[in-house]
N, C-alpha and C positions, 0 to 999 in steps of 0.2 A: 604706472597707477593713474597719471596722471592724464592721458589718452584715452584707459578707460571713464574714469569723469568727465571726459569731453568726450564720450562718447555716448554715455548713458544721458549728458544734458543736449545733443542731436536729437536724440527719443525723445528725450521730454516735449523741445519744446515742436518739432515737428508730429501732424494731427498720424490718425492711422490711414487714414485715407492719403494721406501723401507722402504715406510709405511704401504699404498694397501701390499707387501709380509709381515709384522707383522704381520700386520690384518688377513689374512689367516693364518697363524700360525699360532692366536690364535682359531681362527675354526678348521683349523685343529685338534689341543690339545683337544679343548671342545669334537671331536671326540673321543678320547682317549680316555678321562676320561672317557668318558661317554662307551661306549664299554668295559672298565676297570669293570662297575658294570656284563656283561652279561657274558665277559672270566671269574673273576671270581669265576662266577655262574654257569660253566658249565666245568669249574676245579674241587668244592668241590663234585661235584655226584660222584668223586672218589677218590678222594682227602683228607683229616681230613681236615676241617677249618684252625687249627691251626697253622696245621705241613704243610699246600701249602705257607701259610705268611708268615713262616719260611721259604722260601729257596726261595720265592719270595723275598721277604727284606735281605737274605744274598748275594743276587748276584746284585739285585740295590744298593748294599749298595759299594759293589765292582764298580761297574758301578763311582755313583758318585765319589768314592774317586780316581779313576785312570782320573776321567775332572775335579774333582779340585787339583788335581797333575798337570797337564794340562794348563787348564788357567790361574792358581797362583800364580802354583810352589811349592809347600810346602797344607801339608795336616798339620800342628800341628793346635791347639790350647791352646791357655792359659791356665794355672792350673786354674786359679782364677773360669773361666765359664766349668770345669767340673763335679764341682755337678750340678748348673746349667742346663745345658746342660743337664745330667743323666736324671734329674728328666720330662724334657718338650719332649724330645726323648725318655719316658716309654709310656709314657701319649702318645703322640701325633704317634707314630710309632707302639708301644708294645702294651697295652692294646685296644687301640685305636682300633688292626688290631684281637684281642680275639676279640670283641665285636660284631665287625662291619660284620666279618666273619661266625662267627657262627651263628650271629644273618640271615643271606643272607643266609641259609640255611633254613631258615624256612619262607621268605616271597618273591617276585618275585622282581627281580632284579628292574626296574622301582619305588615300592617304596621305597625301601634302595637310590634309586638318590633322591628321593622324598622327604626324611623328611632325610638326609643328606644337604640337602641343604638347609635345618634351622638352618643349626653352625652362621651365618652370627649373627642372631637373640640369638642362646645365647652366645656369642662371646660379644657380649652389653651387657651385659645383666650379664655379668662374670666383664666387668670392672665397673660397677657400685659395683658391691662387694665388686671391688679388691681396690676400690676410684678412682683409677684413672675418673670415668666420673659418670655423674650426672644424675638419671632417672627425663627424664621429661614427661609432661605427650604426649608426641608422641609419643615416645621407646614406651610409656609403652605402648602406644596404639598399635605400629606399632609388640610389642611382640605380644601381645596376637590375634590379625589375625594373625601375619603365627601360634600359637596355634591350632588356630579351624580348619587352613590349613591341621595341622599335624594332626588335631583327625578327619579330612571328609576323609584324608587316611588309615589310619586305622581304625574305624568303616564297610567306606564300603570293605575293606582288609578281614574282617572276612569272611566275605559271601566265602571266600576261602576257608572254613573249616580254626576250631580250633585246640584243638591239639602242637604244636609248632606253631604256628602262632602269634598270641596278643606275645608268649613268643621273636621268634621272630623284633617282633615290641620296644619293652625295650629295650632287645641290640643293637637294632640301632640309638635308640637313647643319650642309653649310648654313645656311640660311638662317636656323634654327640657334645656328654657333653664334651668326652675329645681331640674329638681335637678343641674345643670355647676353653680348657682352653689351650693347645699343643701353638693355636695364640696368645689369650691375655700375657701367661705364658712367651711367648719366644721370644716378641717382643723387651726385653733388649737385648739379645745376640746379634737379628738382627740387630740395631742400632749397635750395638760393631763389626759384621763381615757380607759377603756379604751372601748372600738370599743360592748360593750350595752353601758355607762354611756351613750353619747354616744345608741344607738342610742333606746334606751326613753327616753331624756328628751323629744328632738325629736319621737319619735312620739306620746306626753303630750301635748308642747307642738298638733302638727298636729290631734292627735283634740280636745283642747281648738275649735282654729278651726274646726274642721269641722261645732258640736253645730250652732250657730244655724243654717248654711244646708241641712243636713245636713236638723236639726229642721222647719224647711220644706215641706221635701217629701216629707220623712215624714207628716207631718200631712195631705195630702191623699193617702194611697197609702188603696187597699182592703185594708185587711189578709188576709184571706178569698182574696185569691190568693197568698200570699207560702207554696206548698210548702213542707212537708219536705226535698225537694231543695235550695229557695232555702237554707232556711236554712246547709242543709251547706255550699253554697258557700261563703256570707258564713263557714260558721267556718270551714274550707279558706284559702278565703282571706286569715283572721285570724292564724292560728296558726302554719301553716305557714310560705309566704313572707319574711312579714315576721319573725317569732320566733325557731323553730325551725333555720330556714334560715341564718340570721347568725348562731348558737351553733354549729353545725355550719365553716360557712367560716371562723369565730374560730379553729375549733382546723388544721384544716388548715393556715391563713396562721400558725402557728405551728411545725406540723412543718416544711413546705415552703418558708414563704418567698410572697408578695409576687405575684413575678412570676411564679411558677410555676401559683402557681390564677388570676391572672389570663387565664389561657388557656385558659379553662377558658367564658370570658363567651360566648366568639365559638359557643358551641353554643344561647346561649337562642332568639335569635332563629329559627334553622334548627330548632331543636323547634318551638318555634311556629307560626312555618309548617304544619308537619306535620302538629301535633295540630286546628290548626284546618280543616285540610283531613279529619280524621280524625273531628274528632267536631259539625265546627257545618258539614261540607261546604262553607267558603272552598273557591275556587278555588285552586289554587298556579298564578301565572301566570310566564311565562317575562319579566315585570320587577321581579318580585320577585325572581330568582332571582339575573337577575344586576345589578338594585342593590344586591341584601343583599353580594352578590361585591366590588361597590364600594365601600360604606362600610365594611367590614371591610378590602380594601384601602388605603386612605384612613384610619383605623382604627393600624393598623400600620406606617406611613408619619410617621403624627404621632409615635406610641409609643416607634418609632428616633430620631428628631430627640429626642425629651425626656429618654429613656435618654445619648442620645452629651451632653446638656450637664447629664446628675446630676442630670433630675425623671423619673421614670420614670412610665409609665400609672398612671392610677385604678382601680380596682375600682368598677363598680355591681354593686347588689345591684338586687333587682323588689321 
C-alpha cells in the first residue's frame, strides 16, 4: 500500500510533459539496448569478443564512476558489501559478458536478444531455488511456455548452419542464467544502495574480471585492422547502453514507477530482430516471430503469478 501511495505522489508532483518525456526516454533506451546487439555483433567481427568486452566495460566503469561521483558526491562502498558486490559483479558483468559476447559470434543478433529476453523467467525460478519465492502452478506454466519459445528459436536457428551455432545458443542461455543470478542475489545490495551506485560498482568489478582473459585475446590482435568505425562501435556500446541508458531509466522509474517502465522491455528483442535485418542483413525467420511471441507470453504469465503473490517482475538492462 505504501508503494502505491508513493507512486501516486510521484505522479501528482510531476507534470504530464515530464511523464511523456520520461516515456519517450525509455523508448529511446529500448532502441539503444536493441542496437547494442547489432553494434557488438559488428565489432566482434574484428575484435575478439572477450577483448572487446574488456575495453567496453573498462570505459563504462570510468563513465559510471564519474556519474556516481557527480550525482551522489562519493564513489565509496561499505567494506561489508565488497565481497557480495564482487560475486554479483563477476557474474553479472564478467562471466555474463564472456558467455554472451562469445555466443554472439555464432548466432544472429536477433536470436541473441530473444534468448536474453527470457531472463525474467529464469530469475523467477532462481527466486524459488533461493527460497525467497514459491513455485505456483501459474508460475511453472509461464516458465514452461517461455522455454518452449526458446526451443522454437533455437530449432529454427539451426537452419542457419551447424558448427558453432548450437554452442552459441548454449553460451547465450548461460549468459541469461548469469544475469538472472546477478538480479536475484544483487537485490539485497540494491536495497542498501542506489541503482547507480550498485551498477557502477558491479560494472567496475566485471571490468576487472575481464582484464586478464580480454588482455590475452587483445595481445594477439592485429591492431591495424581496428578502424575508426570499430572504435566508434566500442565507444557507443560502452557509453550509451551501460551508462547513460541506466540514468534515463532510473529517472523514468522515479517518475512513473517500475511496473510501467518494465512493459517497455518487450520492445528490445523486436527492435533487435528488425535492426539485425536492416543493418546486418540477418533473415527474419518465422521461428523468430513465433518463438519471440511465445517467450513474451510466458514472461507475462510468470509476472502475473509473481504480482499475485507480491513479487512483481524485475526489469533487465541490456
